[in-house]
C-alpha positions as CSV (number, residue, x, y, z in Angstrom):
1,M,-10.0,-15.6,-5.2
2,T,-9.8,-13.6,-8.6
3,N,-12.4,-11.1,-9.3
4,T,-11.8,-8.4,-11.7
5,T,-15.1,-6.6,-11.1
6,Y,-13.8,-5.0,-7.8
7,S,-13.7,-1.2,-8.2
8,P,-10.5,0.5,-7.4
9,L,-11.9,1.9,-4.0
10,Q,-13.0,-1.6,-3.0
11,L,-9.4,-2.7,-3.7
12,A,-8.0,0.1,-1.8
13,Y,-10.4,-0.7,1.2
14,I,-9.0,-4.2,1.2
15,G,-5.4,-3.2,0.5
16,D,-5.5,-0.8,3.4
17,S,-6.1,-3.8,5.7
18,V,-3.9,-6.4,3.9
19,Y,-1.0,-3.8,4.0
20,E,-1.5,-3.0,7.7
21,T,-1.6,-6.7,8.4
22,L,1.6,-7.3,6.5
23,V,3.5,-4.4,8.3
24,R,2.3,-5.6,11.8
25,N,3.4,-9.1,11.0
26,Y,6.9,-7.9,9.6
27,L,7.3,-5.9,12.8
28,I,6.4,-8.5,15.2
29,N,8.7,-11.0,13.5
30,K,11.6,-8.6,13.3
31,T,11.6,-7.2,16.9
32,N,10.5,-8.0,20.4
33,D,9.1,-4.6,21.0
34,K,6.2,-3.5,23.2
35,V,2.9,-2.8,21.3
36,N,3.1,0.9,21.7
37,E,6.6,0.8,20.2
38,L,5.3,-1.4,17.3
39,Q,2.6,1.1,16.6
40,T,5.2,3.9,16.5
41,K,7.5,1.8,14.1
42,S,4.3,1.2,12.0
43,L,4.0,4.9,11.2
44,K,7.0,4.4,8.9
45,F,4.9,2.4,6.6
46,V,1.2,3.0,6.9
47,T,0.7,6.9,6.9
48,A,-0.6,8.5,3.6
49,K,2.7,10.3,3.2
50,R,4.6,7.2,3.6
51,Q,2.5,5.1,1.4
52,S,2.8,7.9,-1.3
53,H,6.6,8.1,-0.8
54,I,6.7,4.3,-1.1
55,L,4.6,4.2,-4.4
56,N,6.7,6.9,-5.8
57,E,9.9,5.2,-5.0
58,L,8.5,1.7,-6.5
59,I,7.8,3.6,-9.6
60,K,11.1,5.6,-9.9
61,E,13.0,2.4,-9.5
62,N,11.0,0.6,-12.2
63,K,9.8,-2.1,-9.7
64,L,6.2,-2.3,-11.0
65,S,4.9,-4.0,-14.2
66,E,2.9,-2.3,-16.8
67,K,-0.3,-4.0,-15.5
68,E,0.5,-2.8,-12.0
69,L,1.1,0.8,-13.3
70,E,-2.4,0.6,-14.9
71,I,-3.9,-0.6,-11.4
72,V,-2.1,2.3,-9.7
73,K,-3.5,4.8,-12.3
74,K,-7.1,3.6,-11.8
75,G,-6.5,3.8,-8.0
76,R,-5.2,7.3,-8.2
77,N,-8.1,8.5,-10.5
78,A,-10.7,6.9,-8.5
79,K,-13.3,9.6,-7.3
80,V,-12.9,9.7,-3.5
81,N,-15.7,11.1,-1.5
82,S,-13.8,11.8,1.6
83,K,-11.3,14.6,2.6
84,P,-7.9,13.6,3.7
85,K,-7.2,14.7,7.4
86,N,-3.5,14.8,7.6
87,C,-2.2,15.4,4.1
88,D,-2.9,17.1,0.8
89,I,-5.2,15.6,-1.8
90,L,-2.4,14.4,-4.2
91,T,-0.7,12.6,-1.5
92,Y,-4.0,11.0,-0.5
93,K,-4.7,9.9,-4.1
94,H,-1.2,8.4,-4.3
95,A,-1.8,6.6,-1.0
96,T,-5.1,5.3,-2.4
97,A,-3.4,4.2,-5.5
98,F,-0.9,2.4,-3.5
99,E,-3.7,0.7,-1.4
100,T,-5.5,-0.2,-4.6
101,L,-2.3,-1.9,-5.9
102,I,-2.0,-4.0,-2.7
103,G,-5.7,-5.1,-2.8
104,H,-5.4,-6.1,-6.4
105,L,-2.2,-8.2,-5.8
106,Y,-4.1,-9.8,-2.7
107,Y,-6.9,-11.0,-4.6
108,N,-4.8,-11.8,-7.8
109,D,-1.0,-12.7,-7.1
110,K,0.0,-13.3,-3.4
111,E,3.4,-14.1,-4.5
112,R,3.9,-10.9,-6.2
113,L,2.4,-9.2,-3.3
114,N,5.1,-10.6,-1.1
115,E,7.8,-9.6,-3.6
116,I,6.4,-6.0,-3.6
117,F,6.4,-6.0,0.2
118,E,10.0,-7.0,0.3
119,E,10.8,-4.0,-1.9
120,I,8.9,-1.9,0.5
121,V,10.7,-3.0,3.4
122,N,13.9,-2.3,1.5
123,I,12.7,1.3,0.8
124,N,12.0,1.8,4.5
125,D,15.4,0.4,5.8
């Protein structure tokens, strides 16, 4: 399903869900842990601080294309109407940008999404 009319925040909304599903699937397939242990391990991936860090690492390591960097910028610059609870606004905006990228890739290039997720796992190992 390719649709370029989604706003950055709509992409971030679906990207949040897709990313959490990818993380949960990865952890379930990697370990035989109990659910509470899986939840604890997922925090290494899904908090705003971690997402911001992951995005910064992907950028620093030149893992994103120019088009993907454009999507990230749109997500980062989107007007967010909610206040972050556990981090500063800049970290929150970077996490939103990260989720926007994940949402964009989910709708437009699942193969690339899987490639990026492999990079994310390498960053977190």
